[in-house]
N, C-alpha and C positions, 0 to 999 in steps of 0.2 A: 833731822834738822830741816826746817822749811826754808825755801829759797824765795827770793824776790821774783815776781812775775811782771812782765811788761804789758801795759794796756794802752789802747788808743780809745779816747772817748770824746764825744761831742756833747755840748751843753745847749739845750734848747729852752726858749722862754714859754712856748705855747704847746699844749698837748697835740694840736693838729699838726704842728711841724714835725714832732717826733714820730707821729703816726704815718705821715706822708713819707718821711725819710725811711722808715722801716719797710713800707711797701716798695719804695724804689730800690732799696738794698736787697730785698727779697729776690728780685730777678737776677741779681749777680751771684757770683760764687762765694761771696763773703758771708760768713756766718756771724750773726749778732750774738755776742756772749750773754748780755743782759741789758735790761733797761731799768733805770731807777726813777720812779715818779713819786711825787708827794701824795697822789691819790690815784685811784684806778682810772686808766685810760682805756675805754671800751674799744675793743678791736685790736689792741696792741699785741695781744697773745697770738691772734690769727696772723697779723702782719709779720710777726717774728717766727712763724711756723712752730710754735710751741705745741707739743703734744697735749692731748686732753689729760687732765689730772686723774690719777687713780685713787683719789681721796674717798670716793664713794665706796670703793671696794674695801678700803681700810675701815671706814665707818661701819659697813656691814659686818666685817669680821669682829670688830670690837663689840658691836651689839650682840652678835651671836655668842661671843664669849660670856657677856653678862647674862644673857638668857640661859645658857647652859649652866652657868654657875648658880643662878637662882633656882632652877629646877632641881639640880643635884643637891643643893643645900636643903631645900624643902623636902625632897624625897628622903634624904638621909635622916632629917629631923623627925619626920612623921612615921617612918617605917622602922628605923633602927635605934636611934638615940632616945626618943621619947614617944613610943607608940601609945596611942590612946584607944581604949576600947570603950566606945560610946554606944550605949544601947545594945550591947552584945555583938556589935559589928567589929570585925578586925580592922586594922589599919589599912586604909586605901589611899589612892591618890585622889584627893579632892581638888580636881582641876579648877573649878571656879574660884576657890580660895587662893590658888597659886597666882592668879592674874596680877594683883597689885604688886606683889614682891617681884615677879618676873619683869613687869614693866619698869619698876623703879631701878632694878639692877641693870637692866638693858640700857636705860638712859644714862645711868651713872657711869657704866663702863665705856659707853660710846663717847660721852663728854670728856672724861679723863683721857681716854685713849686718843681722841682727836687732838686734844690740847698737847699732849706729850709728843704725838706724831708731828704736829705743826712745829713745835719748838726744835725738834730734832732735824726735821727736813729744812727748815728755814735757817738753821745754824744759829739760833739765837739763845743757845744755852750758855751757861757760865763757862768762861774760859776760851770761848771762840772769838777771835778777833774780827771786828766788823770791817767791811770794805766801804770806805767813804772817799769818793772821788772829789766832790765839791761840798763845801760846808752847807750850801743851801739846797742840796739835792732832796732833802725831805721837807723843804719849805716852799719854794716856788720855782725851782729849776728841774728840768727833765734831762736825764743823762742816758746816752746810748753808748754802750761799752763793747769793745772788741778785744780779743786776746791776740796780742802781737806775735805770739809764738805759734799761731796757726799758720800752716803752710799755704793755705788758700787765700790768705788775706792780702789784698792789694791796697796798700796804704793810700796811695794817691787817688785811686778811684773812690774809696770810702770817704776820704777827706773832702773831695770835690762834691760827692753826692750829699753829704751832710751839710756842707755850707750852702749848696744850691737849695736845699729844703729848709733852711732857716736856722742852722746851728750858728750861734754867734761866737762860739769858741770851740776849737778842736785841739786837744792836747794829748801828748804821750807822757806816760808816767810809769815809773817802776816802783812797785810797792809789795809788801808782804800782805797777801790777801787770803781771805776765807779759810780754807781748810788747813 
């Protein structure tokens, strides 16, 4: 059974305001849970101290899987399943003819793997409840969210810093969220 969680969030009108607030809160002991923006705010991940994504590693592994699948499929087909004796020569690995199939399967597995990984990681698959703090958070408002169950959160300090840097509304809410 999932339980309700308590959040503190600030609503900003401008991307520069949320960016400045994130840099100001970075120097404190308060940990930003997440920021919700209608478009990418460049530098916000750095301001929030978000670690670099491991998406490139996942893409490489998916591509390697596709490549190995293609090579093993072609090897099995040319050597075991349907060997061709052309000009008296036995079945060999004809590497130049393997290139198009290897390329296509590598791209296919990478694309599907990245799509599936994205949906799983972003929790946008069927049956997962979305977290919506403000109705206009995907339209024109910028939301900075904190977990109130965090022991290091100083609510007064966070509220003051967010209002000082342009938050026009700071609210506390209890809701069933995410996972």
